[in-house]
C-alpha positions in Angstrom: 90.6 112.1 71.9 92.6 111.3 75.3 90.7 109.8 78.2 91.6 108.8 81.8 90.2 105.7 83.2 90.2 105.2 87.0 89.6 101.7 88.0 89.0 100.2 91.6 89.5 96.6 91.9 88.4 94.9 95.2 87.9 91.4 96.4 84.3 90.3 96.4 82.6 90.4 100.0 82.2 86.7 100.0 85.8 86.1 99.4 88.5 85.9 102.3 90.9 88.8 102.2 94.0 87.6 104.1 96.1 90.9 103.3 93.1 93.0 104.8 92.9 90.7 107.9 96.7 91.2 108.4 96.4 95.0 108.3 93.5 94.9 110.6 95.6 93.0 113.2 98.5 95.2 112.6 96.5 98.3 113.4 95.1 96.6 116.7 98.7 95.9 117.6 99.5 99.7 117.0 96.7 100.5 119.5 94.4 101.7 116.6 91.0 100.7 117.8 87.5 100.6 116.5 88.4 99.2 113.1 85.6 96.8 112.1 87.1 95.5 108.8 89.8 96.2 106.4 89.6 95.2 102.5 92.6 95.7 100.3 92.3 96.4 96.6 94.0 98.1 93.7 93.6 101.5 92.1 94.7 101.6 88.5 94.8 104.7 86.3 94.9 104.2 82.4 95.5 106.9 79.9 94.0 106.0 76.6 93.2 107.1 73.1 89.6 106.6 71.7 87.2 108.1 69.1 84.6 109.0 71.9 83.5 108.3 75.4 81.7 104.9 74.6 84.8 103.5 73.0 86.9 104.6 75.7 84.6 102.9 78.3 84.6 99.9 76.1 88.4 99.7 76.0 88.7 100.2 79.8 86.0 97.6 80.7 87.8 95.2 78.3 91.1 95.7 80.0 89.5 94.9 83.4 87.6 91.9 82.4 90.8 90.4 80.4 93.7 91.5 82.7 93.2 93.9 85.6 90.5 91.9 87.5 90.0 88.3 88.3 86.2 88.7 87.7 85.6 85.3 89.7 87.2 86.7 92.8 87.1 90.4 92.4 84.7 93.3 91.5 85.6 96.4 89.7 84.4 100.0 89.3 85.6 101.9 86.3 85.1 105.8 85.7 86.4 107.3 82.4 86.8 111.1 81.9 88.2 113.0 78.9 91.2 115.1 79.3 
């Protein structure tokens, strides 16, 4: 079966996000006010083959832990759907 895994990787709240701070400053410089905070992350979409939902979730989770997210500095959320 084919599955789509949608993964969002974000820096942990305790970790400084210099890219987010730069975007917040840029928004302010453009006159866009009221922005309290900006955090920049990644959105990743995997199309994968697996025997069932559980196997697909396991493959996606393994990819996150081993490659897609630095689990020391980033958290991730993974949603898997069959297609």
